[in-house]
Each structure stands twice: as structure tokens, then as C-alpha cells.
C-alpha positions as CSV (number, residue, x, y, z in Angstrom):
1,M,73.7,104.1,111.7
2,V,77.2,104.6,110.3
3,K,79.6,101.8,111.3
4,V,82.9,103.0,112.5
5,P,85.7,101.1,110.8
6,E,87.6,98.7,113.1
7,G,90.7,100.3,114.7
8,V,89.4,103.9,114.4
9,P,88.8,105.6,117.7
10,K,85.2,106.7,118.2
11,V,85.8,109.7,120.4
12,G,88.6,111.8,121.7
13,K,91.7,113.5,120.2
14,P,94.3,111.5,118.4
15,A,97.1,110.2,120.7
16,K,100.5,111.8,120.4
17,A,103.0,109.9,118.3
18,P,105.4,107.9,120.5
19,E,108.3,109.8,119.0
20,K,106.8,113.2,120.0
21,V,106.2,111.9,123.6
22,E,109.7,110.6,123.8
23,I,111.1,114.0,122.6
24,E,109.0,115.9,125.2
25,V,110.1,113.5,128.0
26,K,113.7,114.0,127.0
27,K,113.4,117.8,126.8
28,L,111.8,117.9,130.2
29,A,114.6,115.8,131.6
30,E,117.2,118.1,130.1
31,D,115.4,121.2,131.5
32,V,115.1,119.8,135.0
33,R,118.7,118.7,135.1
34,Y,119.8,122.1,133.8
35,I,117.9,123.9,136.6
36,R,119.3,121.5,139.2
37,D,122.9,121.8,137.9
38,M,122.9,125.5,137.7
39,V,121.3,126.1,141.1
40,M,122.8,123.4,143.1
41,Y,126.2,122.6,141.5
42,G,127.4,125.9,139.9
43,G,126.5,124.7,136.5
44,D,129.3,124.9,134.0
45,K,131.8,125.5,136.8
46,F,130.9,129.2,137.1
47,G,131.1,128.7,140.9
48,E,134.9,128.6,140.5
49,Q,134.8,132.2,139.3
50,I,133.0,133.4,142.4
51,P,135.5,134.5,145.0
52,G,135.3,134.0,148.8
53,R,135.0,130.3,149.2
54,E,138.0,130.0,151.4
55,K,136.9,132.9,153.6
56,D,133.2,132.1,154.0
57,Q,131.9,128.8,152.6
58,V,128.3,129.5,153.5
59,A,128.3,133.0,151.9
60,W,130.0,131.5,148.8
61,E,127.4,128.8,148.5
62,K,124.6,131.4,148.7
63,A,126.3,133.4,146.0
64,V,126.6,130.4,143.7
65,V,122.8,129.6,144.2
66,A,121.9,133.2,143.5
67,E,123.9,133.3,140.3
68,G,122.5,129.9,139.3
69,K,119.0,131.1,139.7
70,R,119.8,134.2,137.7
71,R,121.0,132.1,134.8
72,V,117.9,129.9,135.1
73,R,115.6,133.0,135.0
74,A,117.5,134.3,132.0
75,K,116.8,131.0,130.1
76,Y,113.2,130.4,131.2
77,G,111.9,133.9,131.9
78,D,110.7,133.8,135.5
79,D,110.5,131.6,138.6
80,A,106.8,130.7,137.8
81,T,107.9,128.9,134.6
82,V,110.7,127.1,136.5
83,R,108.2,125.9,139.1
84,T,106.0,124.6,136.4
85,L,108.8,122.7,134.9
86,L,109.8,121.2,138.2
87,L,106.2,120.2,138.9
88,K,106.2,118.3,135.6
89,G,109.5,116.8,136.6
90,L,108.0,115.5,139.8
91,Q,105.2,113.8,137.8
92,S,107.7,112.4,135.3
93,G,107.8,108.6,134.7
94,D,111.6,108.9,134.5
95,A,113.0,108.2,137.9
96,E,116.2,110.4,137.4
97,T,114.1,113.4,136.3
98,K,111.9,113.0,139.4
99,V,114.9,112.9,141.7
100,A,116.5,115.9,140.0
101,A,113.3,117.9,140.4
102,T,112.9,116.9,144.0
103,F,116.5,117.9,144.8
104,V,116.3,121.5,143.4
105,M,112.6,122.1,144.5
106,F,114.0,123.4,147.8
107,E,115.0,126.6,146.0
108,Y,111.5,127.0,144.4
109,P,109.0,126.1,147.2
110,D,105.3,126.5,146.5
111,K,102.2,125.0,148.2
112,A,101.0,123.6,144.8
113,Q,103.9,121.1,145.1
114,V,102.7,119.6,148.4
115,P,100.5,116.7,147.0
116,L,103.4,115.5,144.8
117,L,106.0,116.0,147.5
118,M,103.8,113.9,149.9
119,D,104.1,111.0,147.3
120,A,107.8,111.6,147.1
121,L,108.1,110.9,150.9
122,D,107.6,107.2,150.0
123,Y,110.9,107.0,148.2
124,K,114.1,107.0,150.3
125,D,116.3,108.5,147.6
126,M,114.1,111.6,147.5
127,L,113.2,111.7,151.2
128,F,115.7,114.1,152.6
129,A,115.3,116.7,149.9
130,T,111.5,116.4,149.9
131,M,111.3,117.0,153.7
132,Q,113.6,120.1,153.3
133,T,111.2,121.5,150.7
134,L,108.1,120.8,152.8
135,G,109.8,122.6,155.6
136,K,110.5,125.6,153.4
137,I,106.8,125.7,152.3
138,G,105.9,125.8,156.0
139,P,102.4,125.8,157.4
140,D,100.9,125.3,153.9
141,A,102.4,121.8,154.0
142,K,100.5,120.7,157.1
143,T,98.8,117.8,155.2
144,A,102.2,116.1,155.2
145,V,102.4,116.1,159.0
146,P,101.0,112.5,159.5
147,K,103.7,111.1,157.2
148,L,106.4,113.2,158.8
149,L,105.3,112.0,162.3
150,K,105.7,108.4,161.1
151,I,109.2,109.1,159.8
152,A,110.2,110.9,162.9
153,T,109.2,108.0,165.1
154,D,110.3,105.1,162.9
155,A,114.0,104.1,163.6
156,S,114.1,102.2,160.3
157,Y,114.4,105.6,158.5
158,G,117.7,106.3,160.2
159,E,118.8,109.1,162.5
160,K,119.5,111.6,159.6
161,H,116.0,111.3,158.2
162,Q,114.3,111.2,161.6
163,R,116.1,114.5,162.5
164,Q,115.1,116.1,159.3
165,A,111.5,115.1,159.9
166,I,111.6,116.8,163.3
167,D,113.1,119.9,161.7
168,T,110.4,119.9,159.0
169,L,107.6,119.5,161.6
170,M,109.0,122.5,163.5
171,L,108.9,124.6,160.4
172,I,105.4,123.6,159.5
173,G,104.3,124.3,163.1
174,D,101.3,122.0,163.5
175,S,100.4,121.4,167.2
176,S,99.7,117.7,166.5
177,A,103.5,117.3,166.5
178,L,103.9,118.6,170.1
179,P,104.3,115.2,171.8
180,I,107.0,114.0,169.4
181,L,108.8,117.3,169.6
182,K,108.8,117.2,173.4
183,E,110.1,113.6,173.3
184,Y,112.9,114.6,171.0
185,Q,113.7,117.6,173.2
186,T,114.3,115.3,176.1
187,K,116.4,113.0,174.0
188,I,118.8,115.6,172.8
189,R,118.9,117.9,175.9
190,G,122.4,118.9,176.8
191,T,123.9,117.9,173.4
192,K,125.1,120.0,170.5
193,L,122.1,118.9,168.5
194,E,119.9,121.4,170.5
195,G,121.1,124.3,168.4
196,E,121.1,122.6,164.9
197,F,117.7,123.4,163.4
198,S,116.8,125.4,160.3
199,G,114.4,127.8,162.0
200,K,113.8,128.6,165.7
201,S,115.1,126.5,168.5
202,L,113.2,123.4,169.6
203,A,112.3,125.1,172.9
204,E,110.9,128.2,171.2
205,T,108.8,126.1,168.7
206,I,107.4,124.0,171.5
207,G,106.5,127.1,173.5
208,E,104.7,128.7,170.5
209,L,102.8,125.5,169.8
210,E,101.6,125.2,173.4
211,K,100.0,128.6,173.1
212,K,97.9,127.6,170.1
């Protein structure tokens, strides 16, 4: 039997050099931040060149996002490649990269993101953006419902996060959320909050879930 010299691995591929790993982490961070900045912030101030902000802020913001996504596609080829980069960003050990990926994921929703987004629900600095993305994914994000129910009913998360949890539960449309949605409906009845949801009204959502 041949004795393997001490310090030589017996099986497996050689580990990547620390320098190479560091370069890859840095490159991923740069890519994710570029995507976020282009799509969410108007990148290198190109948003200032898009007219109509004073006339219609919402329409202007949509135009900025559309142009940002066009520039991102021009750099990376297609949205599938961008989603892959963002998924890697969510798994990054670098906290800033993870937050940046979470923030822009809303514009690139995909059900493959759900397990990682569920983990992101445990971090308050990523919580709001994570819930928004889960809501945009919709019914395919139903595995996140138990965590969302906890957020919706736990006052320690604050009103802003609780309301976003309700909004996300409505968009996912799982009947297990019915009791909480009805309770919230009673709480906000007669206030301006009744009409401030991303999708259908709270009454419509409850009606549809009751038929399931």
C-alpha cells in the first residue's frame, strides 16, 4: 500500500486559491450592485435624462426601471443570467451583497428563489424587500406562508412590516391566511388603508379564498 505523504489530500479536487475566491466574491459583489443601481436607482444618473418626473412620478419611475433593465440585459445577455447572479448574491457570505441582491430581486422574481428568500425573512434589514419579492412570485411562494403569518401577527416587527406581510399573503393566496386577513380587515375597516394593497382589495381576496 502506497503511503500518501502528510499534508496531501487523498481525494477530491484541489481547493481554489484564496486569491481566486476573493476575486470571485468581489466580482459577484460588483455585478449585484451594478444590477441594483441600474434598476433601482437610475444607475449613472441616466434617470435625470428621462423626462416626465414632474408630471407623473409613478410613470417616470417605471421608465427608469425599464431603462435600467435594458442596460442590465445589454451587459449580461438576458434576464436568466441576471437571476442566476442574484441567486448567487443571496447565497453570498458578504452581507452587503446579500442585501443588494434582495433589494433588486423584486424586479426578477422566480420560484427558484423561494428557499433563499425564506431564509432572508429572518433578517430585518432584508425583510421588507424579501416580502415584496415573495408577493410578486405569488402562489409558488406558499411555503413561506407560515413565516409570513408569524410576521403579520407579531407586533415586534412593526406596523410597516406587518402590513407588508398581509399584502404578501394576499398575493400568494393561500387559504390558511384567511383568519388573519379577516382580522386585519376588521382592524382597518373605514380607514384609507383599505385601498392600499398591491393586488386586489382585501375584501375581494377574502371572497376568493373562501370559495377554495
